[in-house]
N, C-alpha and C positions, 0 to 999 in steps of 0.2 A: 364521893365521886372521884374518878380518875381525872387528873388534870393533863390536859394536853397543851403543847406549846410548839413553837417553831424552832427547830434547831438547824443551825447552818455550820457546815465544816468547810473551812476555807484552806486553800493552799496557795503557794506562791505561783502565780500564773505567768507562763511564758508562751506566747502564741495565741491559740483560739481556745474558747470555752464552750462547754455544752452542759446542759442541765441533765442530772440523773433522775430516774424514776422516783416516785414517792415511796418511802418506806412504810412499813406497817404500823410503826409507832407514831407516825405523824407526817406531816408534809416536810420533806427534806430534799434539798437541792445540793448536789456535789458538783463543784466546779472542777473539771478535770483539766489537766494540761495536755495540749496537743502541740508538740513542738513543731516549728516551722521546718519543712524539709531543706536540706542544705542543697547548693548548687550540684554537688556530686551525686546526691540522691536523685535529683531531678533528671540529671544527665543519664543516670543508670536507668530511669523510667522510660526516658526517650528512646535510648538505644535498645532496650528490651522489647519495646513496642515496634520499633521501625525495622529491625533486622529480620524478623520472622515474615513481615509483610513484604520486604524486598523479595525474599524467596517465593512467596505466594504470587506476587505480581509477575515476576519473570516466568514462573511455571505457567500461570494462566495465560499469559501473552504467547508464550512458545507453543503450548499445546493448541491453542485457538488458531494461530497462523499455519502451522504445520499440518493439523488435522483439516483445517479448512481448505488448504491449498490441495491436500491429497484427495478430498472428497470433490472439490471442484474439477480436478484433472481426470477423475475416474466416474464416479456416479453422476456427477454433474453433467459430464460430456454425454453419457449414455441416456440420462432422463431429460437432459436439456434444462438442467437447474440454473438459475441465475448465480452470479458470484456472491451476491448478498445472502441467498438461501444457503449456499454452502458455508459462508462464514457463520451463520446462525447454527448449522449443525457442529461446526467446529467449537463454537462457544458451549454447546452441550457437552462435547467431550472434554472441554476444559474444566467445566464445573465438576464433572465426574472425577477427573483426575485430582482436582482440589480436595474432594472428599476422600478419596482412596489414599492420597499421599500426604494429606495435611499434617498427620502425626509425624511422619518423617521429616518434613520441613521444619517443624517446631523443634524436633530432637536435634537436628542439625544446627539450628540457630542457637539452642541452648548450649550445645557443645562448642561454640565458637569462642568461649571465654569471656562472655559479657560480664560486666560488673554486676555484682549481686544486688538485688532490690532488698534493702533493709528497712523499708517503711513499715510502720505499725498499720493495723487495720484502720485505726481512726485517721491516719495521715493519708491513706489511700482513698478516703472518702472526701478529702478536700477538693473544692472545685478546680483550683489551679493545677493540682496534680492530675485530675481527670483530663483537663485541657492539654496538658503536657503529653499524656498518653494518647489522646486523640490525634494530636499534631504528629506524634511519631508514627501512629498507624497510617495516617494520610500520606506523609512524606515517604514512607517506606513502600507503600503500594504504588505511588506515582513513579518513584524511582525504578522499582522492579519492572513495571510495565514499559517504561522507556528503555530499559536494557533489553527487554523482550523484543523490542522493535528491531534489534540488531538481526533477527532472522531474516528480515527482508533483503539483507545483503546476499543470502545464500538461497533465495527463492527466486525462480524465473516466474515473475508475475504475469508474463505475456504468454506463458505456455497454455494456460487454460483457454485463453481466447483463440489461440491458434488451433488447438484441438477441436473446440467447438465449431470453428468455422470450417475445418476440414470435414468434420462429421456432417456439418449442415450441407456442404457442397457435394459429398459423397452420396448423400440421398437423392440429389438432383443431378447426378453425374451424366445421366443420358436424357435429361429433360431439355436441353439446350439445342437449338437449330440455328445454323449460320448460312447465310445466303451471301455469297461473294459475287458481285456483278460489275461488269464494265459497261453494261448497256443502259444503265439509269442516266448516266451523264457522260459526255464525250471525253472530258479531260480529268475526270475523277473516278476513282474505284469506290463503289459502295458496299459496306458490309452490314447486313441486317441480322441482328441477334434476337431471337425470341426465346424466352424461357421463364423460370420462376424468379420471383423477386427475392434475391439473396444479397444480403449486406456485403458490400466490399467488392462485389463482382464488377460493377461499372469501372471502379478505379482500377481494378486488376486488368480488365481488358484494355483500357487506355494505356496503362503501362506496358502491356505486351505489344501493342502496336508501336509505341514509341521505341521499345527495345528492338523492333524489327525494322527500324529506319523509316517509319511512316510519319508523315507530317499530317496532323489532323487538321482538316479544313473546316468541317461542320460536324455537328453531333445533335442528333434528335433523339431525345429519350422520352418515352412516354409509357404509362401504365395501361395495358390492355384491360386488366381487371384487377381485383384486389391483390392477387398473387402472381400475376403475369405481367411482364414487361416486354417492350419492343424498342431496341436501341439501334439506330442507324448511324454508322460511322462513315463520313466521306473523307477519304485519304488520298494522298499522293505519295510517290516515291521521293524521299527527301533529297536524294542525290540528283535526280533528273527533273523533279518538279512536275512529272506527269504520272498518269495513271499507270498502274502495274501491268505487266504483260499478262495475258490470259494463262500462260503456263504457270505463272507465279501465284495465282489466286488460290489454288488448293492449299498450297503451303502456308499462305497467309491466314487462310480460314482455320487451319489446324492450329496455329499458334494462338489464335484467339480462343478457341475451343479448349486448349490446355489451361488457358488462364482461368477459365470458369470452374475447372476442376480443382486447381491448386492455387487459388489466388494469393494466399499468403507467400509462397515461395516466389512468385513474380514480384510482389511488393518488397521482399527482402532483397532480390537482386536490384530493384530500382533504388531502394535506400543505399545500397552499397555504391552504386553508380554515382548518386548524389554526393556521397561522401568523398569519393574520388575526384569528382569535380571541384568540390571545395578545397581539397588538398592541392589540386593542380592550380587553382586560382591563388592559393596562398603561396606556393612556390614560385609562381609567375611574378607575383608582387615582390617577393624576395629577391629574384634575379634582377628585376628592374631597379631595385634599391642598390643592390651591389654594383650594377652597371654604372648608375648615376654617380656613386662614391668613386669608382675607378676613373670615370672621366673627369670628375673634380680634381683628383689627384694628378692627372696628366696635364692639366691646363694650368699655366701660371700667368697671373695677371699683375703687371707692375704699373701702378698708377703714376701720373705726372708728379715728380718731386720737386 
């Protein structure tokens, strides 16, 4: 009979061990040496995992923002898409760009002179080496995406809102009717506006009246139907405190009508007026402070010695 026995081959162990498969002659276990990776090797693993992901994250964020903004300002305005829908289409473009340009990004990353990865196949399977690689991937993509947010500094994020509002108001450009009357009340001019319910129009009309020198006494806003509104403004001349002359009613009504067609331009003027008022208030406060300092310098007080 053939005698079988257990044969063990031992080596000096440094690091981790793993059993080898059984041999044909018998049951044999070979304890192989898996040296622990050095700090330099782990650093190389981290960098080679992080740097390509920085490029991927930056490219993904850039394409999504730029494509999404372009879609939002073009197709989104025409079809009435929401900003979130445009961002979803931008993400589709971003993913497609990642597939098409992924090899280029990896080539550029490897050409950046990164330290070589000298780990063996067995070392790459170690759990802490896999964790270092995962951490590098995560840190790289987060940093790349944050760098991609710099695109927001060069994108007019309010442009799509302005275009959509202009498109919306242009559809209802001739749907508004305005009735200006001095016969409703003796001391007040009444402006009755009827038309479609469009966001921002009420604020735009109020701003237009304020820009025309009107003081708003009362405002009655109601919905006639789901898409129709009726707003009644009771105003007086800010300078005289009385109702407007009959000859001025036509011009006053036209200014309100213009605000229904281009509400954003009126709001822009109003915002600039508010900025000027804030600047004037700041300058006035500084002048008062300077006057106080000058008066203090001109006055000398000698206490009783």
